[in-house]
Structure formats: C-alpha cells, structure tokens
VEXPA-885613 format. One line per field, with one value per atom (N, C-alpha, C): residue number from 1; residue in three letters; x, y, z. Coordinates in pm, whole numbers, m for minus. Atoms other than C-alpha are relative to their C-alpha. Example, Ala and Ser with C-alpha at 12.3 -4.5 7.8 and 13.67 -1.06 7.14 Angstrom:
REM VEXPA-885613
k = 1,1,1,2,2,2
r = Ala,Ala,Ala,Ser,Ser,Ser
u = 89,1230,90,m82,1367,m77
v = m119,m450,120,m119,m106,109
w = 0,780,0,m6,714,73
***
This chain:
REM VEXPA-885613
k = 1,1,1,2,2,2,3,3,3,4,4,4,5,5,5,6,6,6,7,7,7,8,8,8,9,9,9,10,10,10,11,11,11,12,12,12,13,13,13,14,14,14,15,15,15,16,16,16,17,17,17,18,18,18,19,19,19,20,20,20,21,21,21,22,22,22,23,23,23,24,24,24,25,25,25,26,26,26,27,27,27,28,28,28,29,29,29,30,30,30,31,31,31,32,32,32,33,33,33,34,34,34,35,35,35,36,36,36,37,37,37,38,38,38,39,39,39,40,40,40,41,41,41,42,42,42,43,43,43,44,44,44,45,45,45,46,46,46,47,47,47,48,48,48,49,49,49,50,50,50,51,51,51,52,52,52,53,53,53,54,54,54,55,55,55,56,56,56,57,57,57,58,58,58,59,59,59,60,60,60,61,61,61,62,62,62,63,63,63,64,64,64,65,65,65,66,66,66,67,67,67,68,68,68,69,69,69,70,70,70,71,71,71,72,72,72,73,73,73,74,74,74,75,75,75,76,76,76,77,77,77,78,78,78,79,79,79,80,80,80,81,81,81,82,82,82,83,83,83,84,84,84,85,85,85,86,86,86,87,87,87,88,88,88,89,89,89,90,90,90,91,91,91,92,92,92,93,93,93,94,94,94,95,95,95,96,96,96,97,97,97,98,98,98,99,99,99,100,100,100,101,101,101,102,102,102,103,103,103,104,104,104,105,105,105,106,106,106,107,107,107,108,108,108,109,109,109,110,110,110,111,111,111,112,112,112,113,113,113,114,114,114,115,115,115,116,116,116,117,117,117,118,118,118,119,119,119,120,120,120,121,121,121,122,122,122,123,123,123,124,124,124,125,125,125,126,126,126,127,127,127,128,128,128,129,129,129,130,130,130,131,131,131,132,132,132,133,133,133,134,134,134,135,135,135,136,136,136,137,137,137,138,138,138,139,139,139,140,140,140,141,141,141,142,142,142,143,143,143,144,144,144,145,145,145,146,146,146,147,147,147,148,148,148,149,149,149,150,150,150,151,151,151,152,152,152,153,153,153,154,154,154,155,155,155,156,156,156,157,157,157,158,158,158,159,159,159,160,160,160,161,161,161,162,162,162,163,163,163,164,164,164,165,165,165,166,166,166,167,167,167,168,168,168,169,169,169,170,170,170,171,171,171,172,172,172,173,173,173,174,174,174,175,175,175,176,176,176,177,177,177,178,178,178,179,179,179,180,180,180,181,181,181,182,182,182,183,183,183,184,184,184,185,185,185,186,186,186,187,187,187,188,188,188,189,189,189,190,190,190,191,191,191,192,192,192,193,193,193,194,194,194,195,195,195,196,196,196,197,197,197,198,198,198,199,199,199,200,200,200,201,201,201,202,202,202,203,203,203,204,204,204,205,205,205,206,206,206,207,207,207,208,208,208,209,209,209,210,210,210,211,211,211,212,212,212,213,213,213,214,214,214,215,215,215,216,216,216,217,217,217
r = Pro,Pro,Pro,Ala,Ala,Ala,Ile,Ile,Ile,Pro,Pro,Pro,Asn,Asn,Asn,Pro,Pro,Pro,Ala,Ala,Ala,Pro,Pro,Pro,Val,Val,Val,Val,Val,Val,Pro,Pro,Pro,Thr,Thr,Thr,Pro,Pro,Pro,Ser,Ser,Ser,Asp,Asp,Asp,Val,Val,Val,Gln,Gln,Gln,Lys,Lys,Lys,Leu,Leu,Leu,Ala,Ala,Ala,Leu,Leu,Leu,Glu,Glu,Glu,Ala,Ala,Ala,Arg,Arg,Arg,Arg,Arg,Arg,Ser,Ser,Ser,Arg,Arg,Arg,Arg,Arg,Arg,Pro,Pro,Pro,Glu,Glu,Glu,Tyr,Tyr,Tyr,Glu,Glu,Glu,Thr,Thr,Thr,Val,Val,Val,Ile,Ile,Ile,Leu,Leu,Leu,Leu,Leu,Leu,Leu,Leu,Leu,Ala,Ala,Ala,Val,Val,Val,Thr,Thr,Thr,Gly,Gly,Gly,Leu,Leu,Leu,Arg,Arg,Arg,Arg,Arg,Arg,Ala,Ala,Ala,Glu,Glu,Glu,Leu,Leu,Leu,Cys,Cys,Cys,Gly,Gly,Gly,Leu,Leu,Leu,Arg,Arg,Arg,Leu,Leu,Leu,Gly,Gly,Gly,Arg,Arg,Arg,Asp,Asp,Asp,Val,Val,Val,Asp,Asp,Asp,Leu,Leu,Leu,Glu,Glu,Glu,Gly,Gly,Gly,Gln,Gln,Gln,Val,Val,Val,Leu,Leu,Leu,Arg,Arg,Arg,Val,Val,Val,Gly,Gly,Gly,Trp,Trp,Trp,Ser,Ser,Ser,Ile,Ile,Ile,Ala,Ala,Ala,Ala,Ala,Ala,Leu,Leu,Leu,Pro,Pro,Pro,Gly,Gly,Gly,Arg,Arg,Arg,Pro,Pro,Pro,Ile,Ile,Ile,Glu,Glu,Glu,Glu,Glu,Glu,Ile,Ile,Ile,Pro,Pro,Pro,Thr,Thr,Thr,Lys,Lys,Lys,Asn,Asn,Asn,Arg,Arg,Arg,Arg,Arg,Arg,Val,Val,Val,Arg,Arg,Arg,His,His,His,Val,Val,Val,Ala,Ala,Ala,Leu,Leu,Leu,Asp,Asp,Asp,Asp,Asp,Asp,Gly,Gly,Gly,Pro,Pro,Pro,Val,Val,Val,Ala,Ala,Ala,Met,Met,Met,Phe,Phe,Phe,Ala,Ala,Ala,Ser,Ser,Ser,His,His,His,Ile,Ile,Ile,Pro,Pro,Pro,Gly,Gly,Gly,Met,Met,Met,Arg,Arg,Arg,Glu,Glu,Glu,Arg,Arg,Arg,Ala,Ala,Ala,Arg,Arg,Arg,Asp,Asp,Asp,Val,Val,Val,Asp,Asp,Asp,Ala,Ala,Ala,Glu,Glu,Glu,Leu,Leu,Leu,Arg,Arg,Arg,Arg,Arg,Arg,Asp,Asp,Asp,Ala,Ala,Ala,Tyr,Tyr,Tyr,Leu,Leu,Leu,Phe,Phe,Phe,Ser,Ser,Ser,Asp,Asp,Asp,Ser,Ser,Ser,Pro,Pro,Pro,Asp,Asp,Asp,Gly,Gly,Gly,Ser,Ser,Ser,Glu,Glu,Glu,Pro,Pro,Pro,Trp,Trp,Trp,Lys,Lys,Lys,Pro,Pro,Pro,Asp,Asp,Asp,Ser,Ser,Ser,Val,Val,Val,Thr,Thr,Thr,Gln,Gln,Gln,Tyr,Tyr,Tyr,Phe,Phe,Phe,Val,Val,Val,Arg,Arg,Arg,Leu,Leu,Leu,Arg,Arg,Arg,Glu,Glu,Glu,Arg,Arg,Arg,Cys,Cys,Cys,Gly,Gly,Gly,Leu,Leu,Leu,Gly,Gly,Gly,His,His,His,Leu,Leu,Leu,Asp,Asp,Asp,Leu,Leu,Leu,His,His,His,Ser,Ser,Ser,Leu,Leu,Leu,Arg,Arg,Arg,Lys,Lys,Lys,Phe,Phe,Phe,Met,Met,Met,Glu,Glu,Glu,Thr,Thr,Thr,Tyr,Tyr,Tyr,Gly,Gly,Gly,Gln,Gln,Gln,Asp,Asp,Asp,Leu,Leu,Leu,Gly,Gly,Gly,Phe,Phe,Phe,Ser,Ser,Ser,Ala,Ala,Ala,Ala,Ala,Ala,Gln,Gln,Gln,Val,Val,Val,Ala,Ala,Ala,Met,Met,Met,Arg,Arg,Arg,Ala,Ala,Ala,Gly,Gly,Gly,His,His,His,Asp,Asp,Asp,Pro,Pro,Pro,Ser,Ser,Ser,Val,Val,Val,Ala,Ala,Ala,Ala,Ala,Ala,Lys,Lys,Lys,Tyr,Tyr,Tyr,Tyr,Tyr,Tyr,Thr,Thr,Thr,Gly,Gly,Gly,Asn,Asn,Asn,Val,Val,Val,Ala,Ala,Ala,Asp,Asp,Asp,Ala,Ala,Ala,Asp,Asp,Asp,Arg,Arg,Arg,Ala,Ala,Ala,Leu,Leu,Leu,Ala,Ala,Ala,Ala,Ala,Ala,Ala,Ala,Ala,Val,Val,Val,Ala,Ala,Ala,Ser,Ser,Ser,Leu,Leu,Leu,Val,Val,Val,Gly,Gly,Gly,Ala,Ala,Ala,Gly,Gly,Gly
u = 40,11864,m128,119,11605,m123,126,11245,m67,61,11089,m140,135,10775,m101,102,10462,m64,68,10289,m134,131,9983,m113,118,9652,m85,83,9431,m143,138,9094,m98,108,8772,m75,84,8534,m88,85,8307,81,m87,8603,16,m19,8664,m129,129,8294,m25,20,8285,86,m88,8584,m54,51,8433,m126,123,8096,30,m37,8255,64,m60,8460,m107,107,8146,m75,73,7986,83,m92,8290,m1,m16,8386,86,m83,8615,m49,59,8387,82,m84,8647,86,m78,8826,m71,67,8558,59,m63,8700,140,m136,9051,1,2,8965,m32,40,8788,101,m98,9045,124,m116,9336,m31,36,9148,m14,26,9059,114,m112,9375,133,m128,9651,106,m98,9813,70,m71,10077,m52,54,9983,68,m70,10251,m42,50,10123,m137,132,9770,13,m18,9891,54,m60,10073,m90,90,9769,m44,44,9689,m112,101,9387,68,m56,9447,113,m116,9781,m26,6,9682,m139,137,9302,m74,75,9116,m132,129,8752,m67,61,8640,62,m67,8900,1,6,8848,136,m136,9216,74,m92,9470,140,m141,9823,81,m74,10051,149,m141,10396,78,m66,10469,m45,30,10480,32,m29,10485,97,m97,10786,m10,11,10746,94,m103,11070,19,m20,11141,106,m96,11309,15,m9,11250,m138,131,10974,m60,68,10715,41,m41,10824,m58,39,10714,126,m110,10944,m58,52,10916,m50,49,10730,114,m102,10916,80,m69,10997,39,m40,11052,m62,71,10799,m143,140,10462,m84,92,10178,m141,136,9817,m93,83,9560,m147,139,9207,m90,102,8909,m133,134,8567,m99,102,8240,m13,16,8225,100,m99,8555,m14,20,8485,m114,113,8150,41,m48,8324,81,m78,8569,m91,92,8286,m74,60,8140,106,m107,8470,55,m64,8609,m88,83,8307,m1,m9,8327,125,m124,8686,m19,22,8577,m91,91,8294,73,m77,8530,89,m83,8762,m84,86,8476,m46,46,8364,97,m100,8688,58,m40,8707,134,m120,8981,m42,27,9009,83,m70,9096,98,m100,9418,m32,23,9400,81,m84,9680,m7,16,9543,22,m8,9628,m140,132,9332,m40,25,9365,86,m70,9455,m89,74,9353,8,m10,9449,m122,117,9146,28,m31,9326,64,m57,9466,149,m143,9827,89,m82,9945,m56,52,9915,m9,m3,9828,137,m121,10129,m36,29,10148,m25,19,10180,m138,133,9853,m107,93,9673,6,m16,9815,m63,54,9720,m152,146,9362,m47,42,9343,5,m11,9461,m122,118,9180,m126,117,8928,m13,6,9018,m40,35,8987,m149,144,8638,m80,68,8550,28,m36,8699,87,m85,8952,147,m135,9272,108,m98,9439,45,m36,9455,93,m74,9705,m28,33,9693,47,m51,9905,m92,96,9631,m91,87,9423,69,m77,9698,1,1,9714,m138,134,9337,m8,4,9370,88,m94,9670,m52,46,9516,m127,127,9162,10,m20,9282,41,m42,9459,m107,108,9173,m109,103,8943,47,m48,9161,96,m96,9392,141,m135,9758,79,m88,10031,63,m58,10181,m98,100,9856,m16,14,9822,125,m124,10188,5,1,10146,m93,96,9841,56,m53,10019,133,m128,10342,116,m104,10552,122,m107,10758,26,m23,10908,32,m32,11035,m126,128,10684,m73,70,10539,60,m66,10797,m32,24,10723,m143,140,10345,m76,71,10244,56,m41,10253,m54,60,10082,m151,143,9730,m32,42,9535,m41,31,9526,m142,135,9187,m4,m5,9294,m7,3,9347,m139,137,9001,m88,76,8857,34,m44,9063,m60,59,8941,m146,143,8578,m22,19,8619,27,m32,8787,m99,95,8554,m134,129,8251,m3,m4,8367,m40,27,8323,m110,110,8029,44,m50,8245,m4,6,8167,m131
v = m117,m7115,62,m69,m6853,m45,38,m6946,128,m123,m6686,20,m30,m6510,m45,43,m6659,121,m109,m6449,27,m31,m6263,m70,59,m6436,111,m102,m6245,m14,10,m6167,1,m6,m6217,131,m119,m5927,m10,15,m6071,15,m21,m6076,149,m144,m5706,65,m54,m5629,m33,42,m5824,84,m84,m5632,142,m138,m5298,12,m4,m5379,m8,12,m5487,129,m128,m5166,107,m98,m4960,m13,26,m5123,28,m11,m5062,140,m131,m4773,92,m80,m4654,m17,23,m4641,59,m54,m4435,m108,109,m4763,m68,50,m4862,69,m75,m4587,m52,51,m4718,m133,133,m5077,10,m9,m4985,79,m80,m4724,m83,84,m4967,m105,106,m5232,51,m47,m5012,82,m80,m4802,m74,68,m5043,82,m80,m4776,m84,56,m4881,69,m57,m4824,133,m124,m4556,113,m100,m4376,49,m36,m4384,98,m85,m4230,138,m126,m3956,92,m83,m3822,122,m125,m3458,64,m79,m3248,113,m112,m2976,m45,38,m3111,m124,133,m3467,m45,47,m3495,99,m83,m3357,m71,66,m3457,39,m44,m3248,m73,72,m3407,m150,142,m3746,m68,53,m3812,23,m14,m3870,24,m24,m3731,m73,84,m3989,28,m37,m3849,m14,4,m3899,m121,109,m4173,46,m29,m4166,m106,87,m4311,23,m9,m4386,m104,92,m4546,17,m8,m4630,103,m99,m4347,123,m115,m4098,61,m62,m3844,m48,34,m3922,101,m90,m3780,m43,27,m3753,m27,31,m3914,m26,33,m3966,m144,135,m4273,m95,103,m4599,21,m20,m4518,147,m141,m4147,74,m65,m4047,33,m36,m3875,m71,58,m4067,50,m48,m3970,m119,120,m4233,41,m35,m4210,m60,46,m4242,m11,13,m4369,74,m74,m4219,m48,53,m4452,55,m59,m4350,151,m144,m3985,31,m20,m4013,m27,29,m4169,117,m116,m3879,120,m112,m3631,m7,17,m3774,8,8,m3830,139,m129,m3477,92,m80,m3292,m57,59,m3540,44,m51,m3430,144,m139,m3066,8,0,m3144,m44,46,m3333,112,m113,m3031,105,m101,m2793,m44,51,m3018,31,m31,m2936,140,m139,m2572,10,m3,m2650,28,m24,m2575,m98,96,m2835,74,m63,m2743,m21,12,m2681,m115,109,m2933,m120,108,m3179,m136,138,m3543,m58,56,m3730,m99,96,m3995,40,m58,m3844,m10,m3,m3871,137,m136,m3507,81,m77,m3274,93,m91,m3033,m71,76,m3313,16,m29,m3223,m122,120,m3572,m118,112,m3862,m128,135,m4218,m60,77,m4444,m123,120,m4722,m125,119,m4985,m3,m2,m4870,m48,49,m4940,m153,145,m5292,m62,55,m5349,m2,m2,m5244,m108,100,m5467,m141,133,m5768,m27,19,m5716,m15,4,m5657,m135,127,m5970,m113,107,m6186,2,m10,m6055,m51,44,m6140,m146,137,m6491,m10,m5,m6391,9,m4,m6462,m35,36,m6587,123,m121,m6229,88,m107,m5956,131,m130,m5586,10,m4,m5631,m71,69,m5859,98,m97,m5550,61,m48,m5419,m104,109,m5758,m14,6,m5739,86,m87,m5440,m54,46,m5585,m123,126,m5928,18,m14,m5833,101,m92,m5543,m72,77,m5787,m100,92,m6038,69,m76,m5763,45,m27,m5726,117,m109,m5438,m56,53,m5477,7,m2,m5549,138,m134,m5208,100,m90,m5027,m22,33,m5208,46,m41,m5141,150,m145,m4770,43,m37,m4754,m32,43,m4943,66,m65,m4744,m97,101,m5050,35,m8,m4962,145,m141,m4612,27,m23,m4658,5,m4,m4734,129,m122,m4448,123,m116,m4205,12,m1,m4303,40,m17,m4293,105,m101,m4051,138,m136,m3687,101,m89,m3543,m6,19,m3615,m148,138,m3927,m59,64,m4160,m53,54,m4266,m146,143,m4627,m18,12,m4566,32,m28,m4414,m122,121,m4725,m109,99,m4945,30,m40,m4748,m42,34,m4797,m150,145,m5165,m68,63,m5260,42,m48,m5042,m72,67,m5214,m139,135,m5548,m1,m4,m5433,100,m92,m5199,139,m135,m4889,86,m76,m4772,72
w = 79,828,55,m49,915,m78,63,843,m51,52,611,57,m46,728,m105,97,570,m67,71,308,65,m58,436,m75,60,375,m59,63,134,51,m47,296,m115,98,106,17,m19,43,125,m119,314,128,m116,557,29,m17,497,51,m44,537,147,m139,863,95,m81,1001,10,1,899,85,m78,1054,149,m140,1382,51,m39,1388,19,m10,1330,133,m125,1636,124,m113,1856,60,m61,2082,m85,90,1801,m143,133,1496,m114,108,1305,m64,57,1254,m116,121,1005,m122,109,785,m27,15,850,m75,62,757,m149,141,435,m82,74,338,m32,26,377,m107,94,179,m143,137,m118,m57,51,m140,2,m13,m35,72,m75,183,107,m115,433,126,m124,797,34,m32,842,m93,93,530,44,m51,668,115,m117,994,m37,42,802,m79,79,615,79,m62,694,m82,68,614,m76,76,359,m91,79,247,m86,63,154,m41,23,139,m88,94,m162,m29,17,m132,m131,126,m429,m118,107,m653,18,m35,m484,m15,10,m436,132,m112,m160,m55,31,m184,106,m94,m25,m18,12,39,128,m129,408,80,m93,670,141,m140,1048,54,m67,1230,150,m146,1600,60,m48,1716,150,m146,2083,36,m49,2266,m87,89,1986,m18,24,1924,m132,125,1659,m107,107,1325,m133,138,965,m81,90,713,m138,133,337,m6,17,218,m34,18,170,m127,127,m192,m23,6,m118,m117,111,m381,43,m21,m376,m106,97,m535,30,m12,m594,m17,m6,m504,m11,23,m639,108,m94,m406,m74,56,m502,91,m74,m377,145,m135,m74,99,m91,88,15,m11,7,97,m92,188,144,m135,489,55,m42,503,27,m15,461,133,m132,783,110,m101,967,35,m23,927,85,m91,1076,143,m133,1365,72,m59,1423,51,m40,1434,123,m116,1675,127,m115,1906,54,m43,1912,72,m64,1994,138,m129,2279,113,m103,2464,m22,25,2350,m74,85,2099,m143,143,1730,m82,84,1472,m92,85,1294,m147,144,922,m60,48,877,95,m98,1136,m64,46,1104,m9,24,965,109,m108,1235,118,m115,1569,122,m126,1933,66,m53,1995,m48,43,1993,m119,111,1759,m119,111,1540,m17,13,1614,14,m26,1709,m78,79,1464,81,m54,1552,m27,24,1589,m84,82,1327,84,m83,1602,63,m62,1757,m98,102,1428,m5,1,1427,124,m124,1791,m2,11,1727,m96,98,1420,60,m62,1621,89,m85,1874,m85,87,1596,m69,73,1401,92,m93,1713,30,m24,1780,m120,123,1420,m34,33,1431,m124,119,1164,40,m52,1352,m100,103,1034,m82,75,898,82,m66,977,m73,58,901,m145,137,589,m98,86,457,m72,65,382,m122,115,155,m112,100,m17,m65,57,m68,m126,117,m299,m112,101,m478,m73,59,m534,m81,70,m625,m114,111,m836,m127,117,m1065,m42,34,m1044,m81,72,m1172,m138,135,m1482,m13,8,m1391,1,17,m1474,130,m116,m1222,18,m9,m1306,61,m57,m1228,150,m142,m897,77,m65,m814,21,m15,m877,112,m105,m650,139,m129,m371,34,m25,m408,3,m1,m482,m84,98,m785,m39,31,m799,m146,141,m1156,m84,71,m1278,33,m40,m1077,m67,60,m1209,m148,144,m1566,m34,38,m1554,78,m78,m1279,m33,34,m1379,98,m98,m1072,m3,9,m1193,24,m21,m1103,m133,128,m1399,m1,13,m1532,42,m37,m1483,151,m145,m1112,54,m41,m1080,m24,28,m1243,99,m98,m1012,136,m127,m709,8,1,m808,4,9,m888,134,m127,m559,107,m99,m352,m12,19,m505,63,m59,m365,146,m143,m6,35,m25,m47,35,m30,m22,m124,123,m372,m16
***
C-alpha cells in the first residue's frame, strides 16, 4: 500500500520570524513579505502568485480579494485559473502586512522606472517582469523556500507549513474551526453561507491575532 505523505510540521512563531529575517537579509528581500503573508493569511502558493494590484489588493480597506490561482504546467503557458474551491474570498490584513505592501508596491514602480518601463495597473504583486505582466510560478516560491529553510536550519519545514501556522495558531488563539477554514479557503459551503462580500469582523480579529505572533501586527 502507498505510504501517505506526512502532515506538515507546524512552525513556531520564532521559526516564522527567523525565516522572515533571513529573507530580509537576502538578495530577494521581497520574500520577507511572502513569508509573513503566507503565515498570517494561510494563502496557497498559487493564490499568492495570482494576486494583482488594483483587482485584488485594497490597502485602504486592508483586505485581499482571493479569486485566482496561477497554473504553470509543463509544456503549457502560464495561466490564471479559479481558486481550488472556485470561489472568491476576502481576507483581512492587519497593519503589519499593509505596511509591507505599502513599501513593496513603490519598489515595484521604481524597478519599472529604472528600465524605462511602466508598472501595469493590473500588475502581478509578485513578478520578475519590470511591468508586472508575468507572475511568479508557484514552483519557484517553493524552490526559494527550500533554500531559505536550509540556511535557517529549519529543514523539517515545508512551504505548506506556513499555511498550517495560520490554521493551527488561529484555533489555539480561540477562533473557531469555521472561521479559520473561511480564511484559508478550505470549506466552500461555510464560505458561501457566511461571506457576503465584506470582510467579517471575526476575520479582522483573526488577522490581528495571528500577525501579532510574528511581529507583523
């Protein structure tokens, strides 16, 4: 019989902080934003890669609109597809992640100007293209994480561990399994029942509570 894959190890808050600090010191400091964002939102890597400015990022409202994922299959062009559950969810952001975005986005515009390009209004939030037209591939996020964890001596973690961080500590902090499931995009029936297009107050509280564990609040 096939041996089931082991469940991801849940990182501690200090593990997440260590990963974020090492990313900040690296040649790709934008990965600090990636590490902390995955840990406090529970986004899937393909959802992270699919985030666009304008369409999905509302800094004033402190919310992400998560409705698309990036698929990068061998022999096929990169494409946007609906999320795993084919539903749009609205994920609250605390002050820390909003501040990171407020720094990251002007950096994107400056990088575009450096090569006489203009950042697209619908640019992918994480892109190596000066104009933001080409998203990161999900596999590239995993590959970077593997190198990062080894430098940190955290080889027992995988990228999915960051998603489990939000799910586990969210419940440890007293939020219900349904609230955590809605934030992570697990249960479409729960999301359909409770999400009306606005970010629930409970999700804002959950965002603040989890972010405070890693100094991102």
